[in-house]
ChimeraX commands (.cxc) that place a marker at each C-alpha (Angstrom):
marker #1 position 136.56,107.44,97.22 radius 0.5
marker #1 position 140.29,106.83,97.03 radius 0.5
marker #1 position 140.43,103.04,96.69 radius 0.5
marker #1 position 137.01,101.39,96.61 radius 0.5
marker #1 position 138.56,98.02,95.92 radius 0.5
marker #1 position 139.82,97.96,99.51 radius 0.5
marker #1 position 136.46,98.72,101.14 radius 0.5
marker #1 position 134.24,95.80,102.22 radius 0.5
marker #1 position 130.51,95.89,101.63 radius 0.5
marker #1 position 128.05,95.51,104.49 radius 0.5
marker #1 position 126.80,91.93,104.77 radius 0.5
marker #1 position 123.14,92.88,104.35 radius 0.5
marker #1 position 123.63,94.71,101.05 radius 0.5
marker #1 position 122.29,92.64,98.13 radius 0.5
marker #1 position 124.73,91.65,95.37 radius 0.5
marker #1 position 125.24,94.34,92.75 radius 0.5
marker #1 position 123.98,93.49,89.27 radius 0.5
marker #1 position 126.50,92.91,86.50 radius 0.5
marker #1 position 126.90,95.75,83.99 radius 0.5
marker #1 position 128.62,94.84,80.69 radius 0.5
marker #1 position 131.84,96.79,80.19 radius 0.5
marker #1 position 132.21,97.59,83.90 radius 0.5
marker #1 position 133.75,95.82,86.87 radius 0.5
marker #1 position 131.95,96.04,90.20 radius 0.5
marker #1 position 134.34,97.30,92.86 radius 0.5
marker #1 position 132.24,98.34,95.85 radius 0.5
marker #1 position 128.75,98.62,97.30 radius 0.5
marker #1 position 127.67,100.99,100.05 radius 0.5
marker #1 position 124.39,101.50,101.82 radius 0.5
marker #1 position 122.86,103.16,98.76 radius 0.5
marker #1 position 125.39,103.22,95.92 radius 0.5
marker #1 position 127.05,100.56,93.80 radius 0.5
marker #1 position 130.37,101.54,92.27 radius 0.5
marker #1 position 131.87,100.16,89.06 radius 0.5
marker #1 position 135.03,100.84,87.07 radius 0.5
marker #1 position 135.39,100.89,83.29 radius 0.5
marker #1 position 138.41,99.87,81.23 radius 0.5
marker #1 position 139.74,103.44,81.27 radius 0.5
marker #1 position 139.53,103.71,85.06 radius 0.5
marker #1 position 136.47,105.97,85.22 radius 0.5
marker #1 position 134.01,105.20,88.01 radius 0.5
marker #1 position 130.31,104.56,87.49 radius 0.5
marker #1 position 128.32,105.73,90.52 radius 0.5
marker #1 position 124.95,103.95,90.54 radius 0.5
marker #1 position 122.38,105.07,93.10 radius 0.5
marker #1 position 120.08,102.21,94.07 radius 0.5
marker #1 position 116.62,102.43,95.61 radius 0.5
marker #1 position 117.98,101.01,98.88 radius 0.5
marker #1 position 117.31,102.89,102.08 radius 0.5
marker #1 position 119.16,102.57,105.36 radius 0.5
marker #1 position 118.31,103.43,108.94 radius 0.5
marker #1 position 120.04,102.86,112.26 radius 0.5
marker #1 position 123.05,101.36,110.43 radius 0.5
marker #1 position 120.93,98.71,108.69 radius 0.5
marker #1 position 120.14,98.49,104.99 radius 0.5
marker #1 position 116.42,97.84,105.01 radius 0.5
marker #1 position 114.91,94.90,103.13 radius 0.5
marker #1 position 112.42,97.21,101.39 radius 0.5
marker #1 position 113.39,99.65,98.62 radius 0.5
marker #1 position 111.89,103.05,97.86 radius 0.5
marker #1 position 110.88,103.29,94.18 radius 0.5
marker #1 position 112.66,106.07,92.23 radius 0.5
marker #1 position 114.87,107.01,95.18 radius 0.5
marker #1 position 118.14,106.29,93.37 radius 0.5
marker #1 position 117.13,108.28,90.31 radius 0.5
marker #1 position 115.96,111.21,92.43 radius 0.5
marker #1 position 119.26,111.29,94.34 radius 0.5
marker #1 position 121.23,111.24,91.09 radius 0.5
marker #1 position 119.17,113.85,89.25 radius 0.5
marker #1 position 119.09,116.17,92.25 radius 0.5
marker #1 position 122.87,115.88,92.68 radius 0.5
marker #1 position 123.40,116.72,89.02 radius 0.5
marker #1 position 121.08,119.73,89.35 radius 0.5
marker #1 position 123.01,121.02,92.36 radius 0.5
marker #1 position 126.43,120.35,90.80 radius 0.5
marker #1 position 125.44,122.79,88.04 radius 0.5
marker #1 position 124.37,125.46,90.53 radius 0.5
marker #1 position 127.61,125.46,92.50 radius 0.5
marker #1 position 129.98,124.85,89.55 radius 0.5
marker #1 position 131.34,128.39,89.73 radius 0.5
marker #1 position 132.30,127.80,93.38 radius 0.5
marker #1 position 133.96,124.40,93.03 radius 0.5
marker #1 position 134.42,121.82,90.29 radius 0.5
marker #1 position 133.10,118.28,90.65 radius 0.5
marker #1 position 133.88,114.71,89.69 radius 0.5
marker #1 position 131.18,114.17,87.05 radius 0.5
marker #1 position 132.50,113.27,83.60 radius 0.5
marker #1 position 129.31,112.23,81.84 radius 0.5
marker #1 position 125.72,111.08,82.24 radius 0.5
marker #1 position 126.05,108.88,79.15 radius 0.5
marker #1 position 125.72,105.60,81.02 radius 0.5
marker #1 position 124.48,102.07,80.23 radius 0.5
marker #1 position 120.75,101.84,79.58 radius 0.5
marker #1 position 120.28,99.51,82.55 radius 0.5
marker #1 position 121.19,102.34,84.95 radius 0.5
marker #1 position 120.11,105.36,82.91 radius 0.5
marker #1 position 118.87,108.21,85.03 radius 0.5
marker #1 position 120.40,106.94,88.24 radius 0.5
marker #1 position 124.09,106.80,87.41 radius 0.5
marker #1 position 126.99,109.16,86.73 radius 0.5
marker #1 position 130.34,108.42,85.12 radius 0.5
marker #1 position 132.90,110.11,87.34 radius 0.5
marker #1 position 136.58,110.90,87.63 radius 0.5
marker #1 position 138.29,108.86,90.37 radius 0.5
marker #1 position 139.18,111.09,93.31 radius 0.5
marker #1 position 141.56,110.65,96.20 radius 0.5
marker #1 position 139.09,111.75,98.86 radius 0.5
marker #1 position 140.17,113.97,101.71 radius 0.5
marker #1 position 139.31,111.99,104.88 radius 0.5
marker #1 position 136.93,114.55,106.38 radius 0.5
marker #1 position 133.14,114.68,106.42 radius 0.5
marker #1 position 132.54,118.36,105.69 radius 0.5
marker #1 position 129.34,119.57,107.34 radius 0.5
marker #1 position 127.86,123.05,107.29 radius 0.5
marker #1 position 125.07,123.96,109.69 radius 0.5
marker #1 position 122.81,126.97,109.54 radius 0.5
marker #1 position 120.32,125.58,112.05 radius 0.5
marker #1 position 120.68,123.55,115.21 radius 0.5
marker #1 position 119.51,119.94,115.03 radius 0.5
marker #1 position 120.67,116.34,115.19 radius 0.5
marker #1 position 124.11,115.62,116.62 radius 0.5
marker #1 position 124.85,119.34,116.68 radius 0.5
marker #1 position 121.95,119.92,119.04 radius 0.5
marker #1 position 123.11,117.14,121.36 radius 0.5
marker #1 position 126.64,118.59,121.42 radius 0.5
marker #1 position 125.33,122.10,122.06 radius 0.5
marker #1 position 123.20,120.92,124.98 radius 0.5
marker #1 position 126.25,119.25,126.51 radius 0.5
marker #1 position 128.83,121.99,125.96 radius 0.5
marker #1 position 127.28,125.14,124.51 radius 0.5
marker #1 position 129.34,124.61,121.36 radius 0.5
marker #1 position 129.40,122.47,118.21 radius 0.5
marker #1 position 132.75,121.14,117.00 radius 0.5
marker #1 position 134.49,123.73,119.15 radius 0.5
marker #1 position 132.42,126.63,117.79 radius 0.5
marker #1 position 130.73,128.42,120.74 radius 0.5
marker #1 position 127.08,129.33,120.23 radius 0.5
marker #1 position 124.74,131.72,122.08 radius 0.5
marker #1 position 122.75,130.55,125.08 radius 0.5
marker #1 position 119.08,129.69,124.77 radius 0.5
marker #1 position 119.07,127.92,121.39 radius 0.5
marker #1 position 116.57,125.09,120.89 radius 0.5
marker #1 position 115.96,122.33,118.38 radius 0.5
marker #1 position 115.56,124.06,115.01 radius 0.5
marker #1 position 117.04,127.44,116.01 radius 0.5
marker #1 position 118.67,129.39,113.22 radius 0.5
marker #1 position 122.32,130.08,114.02 radius 0.5
marker #1 position 123.75,133.61,113.96 radius 0.5
marker #1 position 125.76,132.50,110.93 radius 0.5
marker #1 position 126.46,129.13,109.28 radius 0.5
marker #1 position 129.26,127.14,110.90 radius 0.5
marker #1 position 131.66,124.46,109.68 radius 0.5
marker #1 position 131.23,121.34,111.83 radius 0.5
marker #1 position 133.45,118.58,110.41 radius 0.5
marker #1 position 133.47,114.93,111.34 radius 0.5
marker #1 position 135.83,112.03,110.91 radius 0.5
marker #1 position 135.00,109.60,108.13 radius 0.5
marker #1 position 133.84,106.40,109.81 radius 0.5
marker #1 position 133.81,102.87,108.43 radius 0.5
marker #1 position 130.50,101.46,107.21 radius 0.5
marker #1 position 128.31,100.43,110.11 radius 0.5
marker #1 position 129.88,102.92,112.53 radius 0.5
marker #1 position 129.08,106.53,113.26 radius 0.5
marker #1 position 131.07,109.57,112.17 radius 0.5
marker #1 position 132.50,111.54,115.09 radius 0.5
marker #1 position 132.26,115.33,115.23 radius 0.5
marker #1 position 135.66,117.02,115.56 radius 0.5
marker #1 position 136.94,120.58,115.84 radius 0.5
marker #1 position 138.81,122.51,113.17 radius 0.5
marker #1 position 142.15,121.80,114.79 radius 0.5
marker #1 position 141.57,118.07,114.19 radius 0.5
marker #1 position 140.98,118.77,110.49 radius 0.5
marker #1 position 144.26,120.70,110.36 radius 0.5
marker #1 position 146.05,117.73,111.91 radius 0.5
marker #1 position 144.43,115.39,109.39 radius 0.5
marker #1 position 144.92,117.25,106.09 radius 0.5
marker #1 position 147.16,120.25,106.89 radius 0.5
marker #1 position 146.35,123.92,107.33 radius 0.5
marker #1 position 145.92,124.87,103.67 radius 0.5
marker #1 position 143.52,122.04,102.84 radius 0.5
marker #1 position 141.63,122.47,106.12 radius 0.5
marker #1 position 141.02,126.12,105.36 radius 0.5
marker #1 position 139.99,125.27,101.80 radius 0.5
marker #1 position 137.54,122.64,103.01 radius 0.5
marker #1 position 135.95,125.07,105.44 radius 0.5
marker #1 position 135.71,127.84,102.84 radius 0.5
marker #1 position 134.27,125.61,100.12 radius 0.5
marker #1 position 131.81,123.86,102.43 radius 0.5
marker #1 position 130.40,127.14,103.71 radius 0.5
marker #1 position 130.28,128.59,100.19 radius 0.5
marker #1 position 128.32,125.60,98.86 radius 0.5
marker #1 position 125.97,125.76,101.84 radius 0.5
marker #1 position 125.38,129.50,101.47 radius 0.5
marker #1 position 124.57,129.16,97.76 radius 0.5
marker #1 position 122.25,126.20,98.29 radius 0.5
marker #1 position 120.59,127.68,101.37 radius 0.5
marker #1 position 119.64,130.78,99.41 radius 0.5
marker #1 position 118.28,128.80,96.47 radius 0.5
marker #1 position 116.29,126.47,98.73 radius 0.5
marker #1 position 114.87,129.37,100.75 radius 0.5
marker #1 position 113.57,131.00,97.56 radius 0.5
marker #1 position 111.68,127.77,96.91 radius 0.5
marker #1 position 110.14,127.51,100.37 radius 0.5
marker #1 position 112.60,125.00,101.81 radius 0.5
marker #1 position 115.02,125.46,104.70 radius 0.5
marker #1 position 118.41,123.80,104.26 radius 0.5
marker #1 position 119.25,123.21,107.90 radius 0.5
marker #1 position 122.58,121.47,107.31 radius 0.5
marker #1 position 124.40,119.47,104.69 radius 0.5
marker #1 position 127.34,117.11,104.35 radius 0.5
marker #1 position 129.70,117.30,101.38 radius 0.5
marker #1 position 132.88,115.46,100.45 radius 0.5
marker #1 position 135.92,116.64,98.55 radius 0.5
marker #1 position 138.92,115.09,96.86 radius 0.5
marker #1 position 141.53,115.57,94.18 radius 0.5
marker #1 position 141.93,113.70,90.90 radius 0.5
marker #1 position 143.69,110.46,91.75 radius 0.5
marker #1 position 146.19,111.07,88.95 radius 0.5
marker #1 position 147.07,114.63,90.06 radius 0.5
marker #1 position 147.17,115.20,93.81 radius 0.5
marker #1 position 148.37,118.77,93.28 radius 0.5
marker #1 position 145.20,119.70,91.38 radius 0.5
marker #1 position 142.46,121.87,92.88 radius 0.5
marker #1 position 139.97,120.26,95.24 radius 0.5
marker #1 position 136.80,118.90,93.63 radius 0.5
marker #1 position 133.35,118.14,94.99 radius 0.5
marker #1 position 132.62,114.41,94.94 radius 0.5
marker #1 position 130.03,111.78,95.78 radius 0.5
marker #1 position 126.47,113.16,95.96 radius 0.5
marker #1 position 125.55,116.70,96.91 radius 0.5
marker #1 position 122.58,118.40,98.60 radius 0.5
marker #1 position 120.13,115.50,98.50 radius 0.5
marker #1 position 117.71,114.43,101.22 radius 0.5
marker #1 position 120.19,111.67,102.10 radius 0.5
marker #1 position 123.04,114.11,102.78 radius 0.5
marker #1 position 121.11,117.19,103.90 radius 0.5
marker #1 position 118.38,118.20,106.30 radius 0.5
marker #1 position 115.56,119.89,104.33 radius 0.5
marker #1 position 112.57,121.39,106.17 radius 0.5
marker #1 position 109.40,122.97,104.75 radius 0.5
marker #1 position 109.86,126.67,105.53 radius 0.5
marker #1 position 106.19,127.30,106.23 radius 0.5
marker #1 position 106.23,124.71,109.02 radius 0.5
marker #1 position 109.49,125.77,110.69 radius 0.5
marker #1 position 108.98,126.17,114.42 radius 0.5
marker #1 position 112.07,126.28,116.67 radius 0.5
marker #1 position 111.56,124.10,119.72 radius 0.5
marker #1 position 108.79,122.06,118.09 radius 0.5
marker #1 position 108.26,118.82,120.07 radius 0.5
marker #1 position 109.61,115.94,118.02 radius 0.5
marker #1 position 111.66,118.22,115.77 radius 0.5
marker #1 position 110.89,119.83,112.42 radius 0.5
marker #1 position 109.02,118.07,109.59 radius 0.5
marker #1 position 111.59,117.07,106.99 radius 0.5
marker #1 position 112.02,115.80,103.43 radius 0.5
marker #1 position 114.10,112.76,104.27 radius 0.5
marker #1 position 113.93,109.27,105.74 radius 0.5
marker #1 position 112.99,110.44,109.24 radius 0.5
marker #1 position 109.51,109.06,108.51 radius 0.5
marker #1 position 111.10,105.61,108.10 radius 0.5
marker #1 position 113.10,105.96,111.32 radius 0.5
marker #1 position 109.98,107.01,113.20 radius 0.5
marker #1 position 108.05,103.96,111.97 radius 0.5
marker #1 position 110.90,101.59,112.86 radius 0.5
marker #1 position 111.02,103.11,116.34 radius 0.5
marker #1 position 107.25,102.81,116.80 radius 0.5
marker #1 position 105.32,99.89,118.33 radius 0.5
marker #1 position 103.83,99.28,114.87 radius 0.5
marker #1 position 107.14,97.86,113.60 radius 0.5
marker #1 position 107.64,95.50,116.52 radius 0.5
marker #1 position 111.39,95.95,116.09 radius 0.5
marker #1 position 114.00,96.47,118.79 radius 0.5
marker #1 position 116.78,98.49,117.18 radius 0.5
marker #1 position 119.12,97.78,120.11 radius 0.5
marker #1 position 119.04,94.05,119.38 radius 0.5
marker #1 position 120.69,91.87,116.72 radius 0.5
marker #1 position 117.53,91.18,114.70 radius 0.5
marker #1 position 117.37,92.90,111.29 radius 0.5
marker #1 position 114.59,95.45,110.77 radius 0.5
marker #1 position 111.30,94.25,109.27 radius 0.5
marker #1 position 110.03,95.11,105.78 radius 0.5
marker #1 position 108.36,98.49,105.47 radius 0.5
marker #1 position 104.59,98.52,104.94 radius 0.5
marker #1 position 103.28,99.91,101.66 radius 0.5
marker #1 position 101.99,103.14,103.17 radius 0.5
marker #1 position 105.40,103.95,104.67 radius 0.5
marker #1 position 107.07,103.24,101.32 radius 0.5
marker #1 position 104.63,105.49,99.47 radius 0.5
marker #1 position 104.90,108.30,102.03 radius 0.5
marker #1 position 108.70,108.16,101.93 radius 0.5
marker #1 position 108.79,108.16,98.13 radius 0.5
marker #1 position 106.42,111.13,98.10 radius 0.5
marker #1 position 108.77,113.10,100.37 radius 0.5
marker #1 position 111.74,112.52,98.02 radius 0.5
marker #1 position 109.65,113.43,94.98 radius 0.5
marker #1 position 108.30,116.55,96.65 radius 0.5
marker #1 position 111.78,117.73,97.63 radius 0.5
marker #1 position 112.99,117.24,94.05 radius 0.5
marker #1 position 110.03,119.03,92.49 radius 0.5
marker #1 position 110.00,121.96,94.90 radius 0.5
marker #1 position 113.76,122.55,94.65 radius 0.5
marker #1 position 114.14,122.16,90.89 radius 0.5
marker #1 position 110.69,123.40,89.75 radius 0.5
marker #1 position 110.68,120.33,87.51 radius 0.5
marker #1 position 108.00,117.65,87.54 radius 0.5
marker #1 position 109.24,114.19,88.44 radius 0.5
marker #1 position 108.26,111.68,85.77 radius 0.5
marker link #1:1,2 radius 0.2
marker link #1:2,3 radius 0.2
marker link #1:3,4 radius 0.2
marker link #1:4,5 radius 0.2
marker link #1:5,6 radius 0.2
marker link #1:6,7 radius 0.2
marker link #1:7,8 radius 0.2
marker link #1:8,9 radius 0.2
marker link #1:9,10 radius 0.2
marker link #1:10,11 radius 0.2
marker link #1:11,12 radius 0.2
marker link #1:12,13 radius 0.2
marker link #1:13,14 radius 0.2
marker link #1:14,15 radius 0.2
marker link #1:15,16 radius 0.2
marker link #1:16,17 radius 0.2
marker link #1:17,18 radius 0.2
marker link #1:18,19 radius 0.2
marker link #1:19,20 radius 0.2
marker link #1:20,21 radius 0.2
marker link #1:21,22 radius 0.2
marker link #1:22,23 radius 0.2
marker link #1:23,24 radius 0.2
marker link #1:24,25 radius 0.2
marker link #1:25,26 radius 0.2
marker link #1:26,27 radius 0.2
marker link #1:27,28 radius 0.2
marker link #1:28,29 radius 0.2
marker link #1:29,30 radius 0.2
marker link #1:30,31 radius 0.2
marker link #1:31,32 radius 0.2
marker link #1:32,33 radius 0.2
marker link #1:33,34 radius 0.2
marker link #1:34,35 radius 0.2
marker link #1:35,36 radius 0.2
marker link #1:36,37 radius 0.2
marker link #1:37,38 radius 0.2
marker link #1:38,39 radius 0.2
marker link #1:39,40 radius 0.2
marker link #1:40,41 radius 0.2
marker link #1:41,42 radius 0.2
marker link #1:42,43 radius 0.2
marker link #1:43,44 radius 0.2
marker link #1:44,45 radius 0.2
marker link #1:45,46 radius 0.2
marker link #1:46,47 radius 0.2
marker link #1:47,48 radius 0.2
marker link #1:48,49 radius 0.2
marker link #1:49,50 radius 0.2
marker link #1:50,51 radius 0.2
marker link #1:51,52 radius 0.2
marker link #1:52,53 radius 0.2
marker link #1:53,54 radius 0.2
marker link #1:54,55 radius 0.2
marker link #1:55,56 radius 0.2
marker link #1:56,57 radius 0.2
marker link #1:57,58 radius 0.2
marker link #1:58,59 radius 0.2
marker link #1:59,60 radius 0.2
marker link #1:60,61 radius 0.2
marker link #1:61,62 radius 0.2
marker link #1:62,63 radius 0.2
marker link #1:63,64 radius 0.2
marker link #1:64,65 radius 0.2
marker link #1:65,66 radius 0.2
marker link #1:66,67 radius 0.2
marker link #1:67,68 radius 0.2
marker link #1:68,69 radius 0.2
marker link #1:69,70 radius 0.2
marker link #1:70,71 radius 0.2
marker link #1:71,72 radius 0.2
marker link #1:72,73 radius 0.2
marker link #1:73,74 radius 0.2
marker link #1:74,75 radius 0.2
marker link #1:75,76 radius 0.2
marker link #1:76,77 radius 0.2
marker link #1:77,78 radius 0.2
marker link #1:78,79 radius 0.2
marker link #1:79,80 radius 0.2
marker link #1:80,81 radius 0.2
marker link #1:81,82 radius 0.2
marker link #1:82,83 radius 0.2
marker link #1:83,84 radius 0.2
marker link #1:84,85 radius 0.2
marker link #1:85,86 radius 0.2
marker link #1:86,87 radius 0.2
marker link #1:87,88 radius 0.2
marker link #1:88,89 radius 0.2
marker link #1:89,90 radius 0.2
marker link #1:90,91 radius 0.2
marker link #1:91,92 radius 0.2
marker link #1:92,93 radius 0.2
marker link #1:93,94 radius 0.2
marker link #1:94,95 radius 0.2
marker link #1:95,96 radius 0.2
marker link #1:96,97 radius 0.2
marker link #1:97,98 radius 0.2
marker link #1:98,99 radius 0.2
marker link #1:99,100 radius 0.2
marker link #1:100,101 radius 0.2
marker link #1:101,102 radius 0.2
marker link #1:102,103 radius 0.2
marker link #1:103,104 radius 0.2
marker link #1:104,105 radius 0.2
marker link #1:105,106 radius 0.2
marker link #1:106,107 radius 0.2
marker link #1:107,108 radius 0.2
marker link #1:108,109 radius 0.2
marker link #1:109,110 radius 0.2
marker link #1:110,111 radius 0.2
marker link #1:111,112 radius 0.2
marker link #1:112,113 radius 0.2
marker link #1:113,114 radius 0.2
marker link #1:114,115 radius 0.2
marker link #1:115,116 radius 0.2
marker link #1:116,117 radius 0.2
marker link #1:117,118 radius 0.2
marker link #1:118,119 radius 0.2
marker link #1:119,120 radius 0.2
marker link #1:120,121 radius 0.2
marker link #1:121,122 radius 0.2
marker link #1:122,123 radius 0.2
marker link #1:123,124 radius 0.2
marker link #1:124,125 radius 0.2
marker link #1:125,126 radius 0.2
marker link #1:126,127 radius 0.2
marker link #1:127,128 radius 0.2
marker link #1:128,129 radius 0.2
marker link #1:129,130 radius 0.2
marker link #1:130,131 radius 0.2
marker link #1:131,132 radius 0.2
marker link #1:132,133 radius 0.2
marker link #1:133,134 radius 0.2
marker link #1:134,135 radius 0.2
marker link #1:135,136 radius 0.2
marker link #1:136,137 radius 0.2
marker link #1:137,138 radius 0.2
marker link #1:138,139 radius 0.2
marker link #1:139,140 radius 0.2
marker link #1:140,141 radius 0.2
marker link #1:141,142 radius 0.2
marker link #1:142,143 radius 0.2
marker link #1:143,144 radius 0.2
marker link #1:144,145 radius 0.2
marker link #1:145,146 radius 0.2
marker link #1:146,147 radius 0.2
marker link #1:147,148 radius 0.2
marker link #1:148,149 radius 0.2
marker link #1:149,150 radius 0.2
marker link #1:150,151 radius 0.2
marker link #1:151,152 radius 0.2
marker link #1:152,153 radius 0.2
marker link #1:153,154 radius 0.2
marker link #1:154,155 radius 0.2
marker link #1:155,156 radius 0.2
marker link #1:156,157 radius 0.2
marker link #1:157,158 radius 0.2
marker link #1:158,159 radius 0.2
marker link #1:159,160 radius 0.2
marker link #1:160,161 radius 0.2
marker link #1:161,162 radius 0.2
marker link #1:162,163 radius 0.2
marker link #1:163,164 radius 0.2
marker link #1:164,165 radius 0.2
marker link #1:165,166 radius 0.2
marker link #1:166,167 radius 0.2
marker link #1:167,168 radius 0.2
marker link #1:168,169 radius 0.2
marker link #1:169,170 radius 0.2
marker link #1:170,171 radius 0.2
marker link #1:171,172 radius 0.2
marker link #1:172,173 radius 0.2
marker link #1:173,174 radius 0.2
marker link #1:174,175 radius 0.2
marker link #1:175,176 radius 0.2
marker link #1:176,177 radius 0.2
marker link #1:177,178 radius 0.2
marker link #1:178,179 radius 0.2
marker link #1:179,180 radius 0.2
marker link #1:180,181 radius 0.2
marker link #1:181,182 radius 0.2
marker link #1:182,183 radius 0.2
marker link #1:183,184 radius 0.2
marker link #1:184,185 radius 0.2
marker link #1:185,186 radius 0.2
marker link #1:186,187 radius 0.2
marker link #1:187,188 radius 0.2
marker link #1:188,189 radius 0.2
marker link #1:189,190 radius 0.2
marker link #1:190,191 radius 0.2
marker link #1:191,192 radius 0.2
marker link #1:192,193 radius 0.2
marker link #1:193,194 radius 0.2
marker link #1:194,195 radius 0.2
marker link #1:195,196 radius 0.2
marker link #1:196,197 radius 0.2
marker link #1:197,198 radius 0.2
marker link #1:198,199 radius 0.2
marker link #1:199,200 radius 0.2
marker link #1:200,201 radius 0.2
marker link #1:201,202 radius 0.2
marker link #1:202,203 radius 0.2
marker link #1:203,204 radius 0.2
marker link #1:204,205 radius 0.2
marker link #1:205,206 radius 0.2
marker link #1:206,207 radius 0.2
marker link #1:207,208 radius 0.2
marker link #1:208,209 radius 0.2
marker link #1:209,210 radius 0.2
marker link #1:210,211 radius 0.2
marker link #1:211,212 radius 0.2
marker link #1:212,213 radius 0.2
marker link #1:213,214 radius 0.2
marker link #1:214,215 radius 0.2
marker link #1:215,216 radius 0.2
marker link #1:216,217 radius 0.2
marker link #1:217,218 radius 0.2
marker link #1:218,219 radius 0.2
marker link #1:219,220 radius 0.2
marker link #1:220,221 radius 0.2
marker link #1:221,222 radius 0.2
marker link #1:222,223 radius 0.2
marker link #1:223,224 radius 0.2
marker link #1:224,225 radius 0.2
marker link #1:225,226 radius 0.2
marker link #1:226,227 radius 0.2
marker link #1:227,228 radius 0.2
marker link #1:228,229 radius 0.2
marker link #1:229,230 radius 0.2
marker link #1:230,231 radius 0.2
marker link #1:231,232 radius 0.2
marker link #1:232,233 radius 0.2
marker link #1:233,234 radius 0.2
marker link #1:234,235 radius 0.2
marker link #1:235,236 radius 0.2
marker link #1:236,237 radius 0.2
marker link #1:237,238 radius 0.2
marker link #1:238,239 radius 0.2
marker link #1:239,240 radius 0.2
marker link #1:240,241 radius 0.2
marker link #1:241,242 radius 0.2
marker link #1:242,243 radius 0.2
marker link #1:243,244 radius 0.2
marker link #1:244,245 radius 0.2
marker link #1:245,246 radius 0.2
marker link #1:246,247 radius 0.2
marker link #1:247,248 radius 0.2
marker link #1:248,249 radius 0.2
marker link #1:249,250 radius 0.2
marker link #1:250,251 radius 0.2
marker link #1:251,252 radius 0.2
marker link #1:252,253 radius 0.2
marker link #1:253,254 radius 0.2
marker link #1:254,255 radius 0.2
marker link #1:255,256 radius 0.2
marker link #1:256,257 radius 0.2
marker link #1:257,258 radius 0.2
marker link #1:258,259 radius 0.2
marker link #1:259,260 radius 0.2
marker link #1:260,261 radius 0.2
marker link #1:261,262 radius 0.2
marker link #1:262,263 radius 0.2
marker link #1:263,264 radius 0.2
marker link #1:264,265 radius 0.2
marker link #1:265,266 radius 0.2
marker link #1:266,267 radius 0.2
marker link #1:267,268 radius 0.2
marker link #1:268,269 radius 0.2
marker link #1:269,270 radius 0.2
marker link #1:270,271 radius 0.2
marker link #1:271,272 radius 0.2
marker link #1:272,273 radius 0.2
marker link #1:273,274 radius 0.2
marker link #1:274,275 radius 0.2
marker link #1:275,276 radius 0.2
marker link #1:276,277 radius 0.2
marker link #1:277,278 radius 0.2
marker link #1:278,279 radius 0.2
marker link #1:279,280 radius 0.2
marker link #1:280,281 radius 0.2
marker link #1:281,282 radius 0.2
marker link #1:282,283 radius 0.2
marker link #1:283,284 radius 0.2
marker link #1:284,285 radius 0.2
marker link #1:285,286 radius 0.2
marker link #1:286,287 radius 0.2
marker link #1:287,288 radius 0.2
marker link #1:288,289 radius 0.2
marker link #1:289,290 radius 0.2
marker link #1:290,291 radius 0.2
marker link #1:291,292 radius 0.2
marker link #1:292,293 radius 0.2
marker link #1:293,294 radius 0.2
marker link #1:294,295 radius 0.2
marker link #1:295,296 radius 0.2
marker link #1:296,297 radius 0.2
marker link #1:297,298 radius 0.2
marker link #1:298,299 radius 0.2
marker link #1:299,300 radius 0.2
marker link #1:300,301 radius 0.2
marker link #1:301,302 radius 0.2
marker link #1:302,303 radius 0.2
marker link #1:303,304 radius 0.2
marker link #1:304,305 radius 0.2
marker link #1:305,306 radius 0.2
marker link #1:306,307 radius 0.2
view
């Protein structure tokens, strides 16, 4: 995040709590960002959950801590491929376990997505054109098909409340230049390949993932670093490998908030997501099921018990 002070928060995000020694500078759908006296950034992952461009009024217990701990676990496993923005996990007690003290980065304005399987917006684009982000794909692929090889499918970084737009590689070159565009593609695919192999060994398919990169704000000639979160259920599509079935009606089971989206879209919620009315609170069983999915993803990937 290059200048969080300039970014407005969504109106339905609750006020961020005060943290002694830190100044609040920004709140997103999930994270609250603070700055200390030395300029370091404190990334705090809340238990908020969003869907259909709304921050829901119900939180998911432990979600923020799971996102933070899983990101830290993955940062370690790709550290030989690319450095990252984490300076320390020595954070105030009020946010212990769900916060990271990080180096400020000037973020490159590209959402870097790697796909090894066809789903989501990539599937819709493939059905319309036979390609994703300008990358042609074989005929006959269906929802959940494994691609011949992972592909780089970047998107523009959209403002909060709006959708990212898939673009081709030429658009990335126009945005950040040839050298950085090639570096972003190489690093994104390298991170995906490493994580896909690790996840597969643990019985999980990493269908796709989104990562973000930047350079230290004080040295724009420095090597590119991995920023924000990485390889969590909020930024990646994780599927249980033993249930993978290309073409499955309704898509693949997943370890993410799809369960929440499905409930909001169901008659049980009574909510019209095309209208101006905010979504209703989630019932307890949906909260518990969603929390269980996040916990299960963490435990199966890391082989650590969530406590």
